[in-house]
C-alpha positions in Angstrom: -55.1 69.1 23.9 -54.2 72.4 25.5 -51.1 74.6 25.6 -49.1 73.9 28.7 -47.1 77.0 28.9 -49.7 79.6 28.1 -52.2 77.9 30.5 -49.6 78.1 33.3 -48.8 81.8 32.5 -52.5 82.7 32.4 -53.1 81.2 35.8 -50.1 83.0 37.3 -50.9 86.4 35.8 -54.6 86.1 36.8 -53.5 85.6 40.4 -50.9 88.4 40.3 -48.1 86.1 41.3 -44.4 86.6 40.6 -41.8 84.0 39.9 -39.9 84.8 43.2 -43.0 84.1 45.3 -43.7 80.9 43.4 -40.1 79.8 43.8 -40.5 80.1 47.5 -43.9 78.3 47.4 -42.8 75.4 45.1 -39.1 75.1 45.9 -38.5 75.2 42.2 -36.1 77.8 40.9 -37.6 80.7 39.1 -35.7 80.1 35.8 -37.2 76.6 35.6 -40.7 78.0 36.1 -40.0 80.4 33.2 -38.8 77.5 31.0 -42.1 75.7 31.8 -44.2 78.7 30.8 -42.2 79.2 27.6 -42.3 75.4 26.9 -38.5 75.3 26.7 -38.4 71.8 28.0 -35.0 71.2 26.4 -33.5 73.6 29.0 -34.7 71.3 31.8 -32.6 68.4 33.1 -34.8 65.6 31.7 -38.3 64.1 31.5 -38.4 63.0 35.2 -37.6 66.5 36.5 -39.9 68.2 34.0 -42.9 66.2 35.0 -42.1 66.7 38.7 -41.8 70.5 38.1 -45.1 70.6 36.1 -47.0 68.7 38.9 -45.7 71.1 41.6 -46.1 74.3 39.6 -49.7 73.5 38.4 -50.8 72.5 41.8 -49.4 75.7 43.3 -51.5 77.7 40.8 -54.7 75.9 41.8 -54.7 73.7 38.6 -54.7 69.9 38.3 -51.0 68.9 38.0 -51.8 65.4 36.8 -53.5 66.8 33.7 -50.3 68.7 32.8 -48.1 65.7 33.3 -50.5 63.6 31.1 -50.4 66.3 28.4 -46.6 66.4 28.6 -46.4 62.7 28.2 -48.7 62.7 25.2 -46.8 65.5 23.4 -43.2 65.0 24.3 -42.7 61.5 25.8 -45.0 59.5 23.5 -46.8 56.2 24.1 -46.7 52.7 22.7 -48.5 51.9 19.4 -51.3 49.5 19.7 -50.8 46.3 17.9 -53.2 44.2 15.8 -55.2 41.8 18.0 -54.1 38.2 17.7 -55.9 35.0 18.5 -54.9 33.7 22.0 -52.3 30.9 22.1 -52.0 28.2 24.7 -48.4 28.4 26.1 -46.3 25.3 26.2 -44.3 24.3 29.2 -41.1 26.0 27.9 -43.1 29.1 27.1 -44.6 29.1 30.6 -41.1 29.0 32.1 -40.0 31.8 29.8 -43.1 33.9 30.7 -42.4 33.3 34.4 -38.8 34.5 33.9 -40.1 37.6 32.1 -42.6 38.4 34.9 -39.8 38.0 37.4 -37.6 40.3 35.4 -40.5 42.8 35.1 -40.8 43.0 38.9 -37.0 43.6 39.1 -37.2 46.4 36.5 -40.1 48.0 38.4 -38.1 47.9 41.7 -35.1 49.4 39.8 -37.3 52.1 38.4 -38.5 53.1 41.9 -34.9 53.3 43.1 -34.0 55.4 40.1 -36.8 57.9 40.7 -35.8 58.1 44.3 -32.2 58.9 43.2 -33.4 61.5 40.8 -35.4 63.3 43.5 -32.4 63.4 45.8 -30.3 64.7 42.9 -32.9 67.3 42.2 -32.2 68.8 45.6 -28.6 69.3 44.7 -29.0 70.3 41.1 -27.8 73.9 40.9 -27.7 74.6 44.6 -29.5 74.1 47.9 -32.5 76.1 46.7 -33.2 73.6 43.9 -36.6 71.9 43.5 -38.2 69.1 45.3 -41.0 67.0 43.9 -44.0 67.5 46.0 -45.2 64.4 47.9 -41.8 62.5 47.7 -39.8 64.3 50.3 -42.6 65.7 52.3 -42.4 65.3 56.0 -45.0 63.3 57.9 -46.1 66.3 59.8 -46.7 68.3 56.6 -48.7 65.3 55.1 -50.8 65.1 58.3 -51.6 68.8 58.2 -52.5 68.7 54.5 -54.8 65.7 55.0 -56.6 67.4 57.9 -57.1 70.6 55.7 -58.4 68.5 52.8 -61.1 66.9 54.9 -62.5 70.3 55.6 -62.6 71.4 52.0 -64.6 70.6 48.9 -62.8 70.3 45.6 -64.6 71.5 42.4 -63.1 71.1 38.9 -64.5 72.7 35.8 -63.4 71.7 32.3 -64.5 73.0 29.0 -65.1 70.0 26.8 -67.5 71.1 24.0 -66.6 74.8 23.6 -65.8 78.0 25.5 -67.9 79.2 28.4 -67.6 82.4 30.5 -67.8 81.7 34.2 -67.3 83.3 37.6 -66.2 81.6 40.8 -66.4 83.1 44.2 -65.5 81.9 47.7 -68.1 81.5 50.4 -67.3 85.0 51.6 -67.9 86.4 48.2 -64.3 87.0 47.2 -63.7 86.5 43.5 -61.6 83.4 42.7 -61.9 83.4 38.9 -63.7 85.5 36.3 -63.1 84.8 32.6 -63.7 82.6 29.6 -62.7 78.9 29.9 -61.6 77.8 26.5 -62.2 74.3 25.2 -59.7 71.9 26.7 -58.8 74.1 29.7 -59.5 73.2 33.3 -59.8 75.1 36.5 -59.6 73.5 40.0 -60.7 75.0 43.3 -60.4 73.6 46.8 -62.5 75.6 49.4 -64.8 75.0 52.3 -67.6 76.7 50.3 -67.9 78.5 46.9 -70.4 79.5 44.3 -70.1 79.0 40.6 -71.9 80.7 37.7 -71.5 79.3 34.2 -72.7 81.1 31.0 -72.9 77.9 28.9 -73.2 74.9 31.3 -73.6 72.5 28.3 -70.0 73.2 27.3 -68.4 72.3 30.6 -68.0 69.3 32.9 -68.2 70.1 36.6 -67.1 67.7 39.3 -67.6 68.0 43.0 -65.2 65.9 45.0 -64.7 63.8 41.9 -68.4 63.2 41.2 -69.8 64.8 38.1 -72.5 67.4 38.7 -75.3 67.8 36.1 -77.0 71.2 35.9 -80.8 71.0 35.9 -82.7 72.4 32.9 -82.2 76.2 32.9 -79.7 76.0 35.7 -76.4 78.0 35.4 -75.2 78.4 38.9 -74.0 76.1 41.7 -73.4 76.7 45.4 -71.2 74.2 47.3 -70.8 74.1 51.0 -69.0 71.0 52.5 -70.6 67.9 50.9 -73.8 69.9 49.9 -74.3 71.2 46.3 -77.3 73.4 45.6 -78.1 74.4 42.0 -79.5 77.7 40.9 
């Protein structure tokens, strides 16, 4: 578990980004971005909007938006309690018919939910004015999606998450430009998408590093990693 608001604020301040610039980048109004950093979720127009804003904002800061949505669901939406396992029962003919009707009803509910989400996204465009947010990936144009896909194919994605404790680390681009320098606290995650980069970790045993979704294991004594395209070289 990690603090949603403080993690977003730390990433924004570290990159010297203002709310106005991020509003232009994410199409989410600045006041909503402030509410996210202050965890004033009751000031936002509902769970669906909040999760959409979190996804867009975290991705814009170079973080993994899906993790923030999952953390929000765990802390503020809640899940279903697991029941006690029961022995399987063979359904009768009447029970089969009831089950079939329930499954048909479930499909109908799922379709209705999709229509509802679409309606919410459209409403989000109009909520508070023409500069209101859009949920990334829903209303994106085909041209934008094609451009993004082409760029992704040329990049390598590296994620670092502190799972056993804090670890100081430094990340630089292939040209040597600093991307991140600081201590990654337990539960925090950083995500970088570059054509090439180098990573130096003070305590590699405390972190999990993934390159394009595949976990990278540091060799004994290794603390650094250089990634270029699909090639990863330890140091």
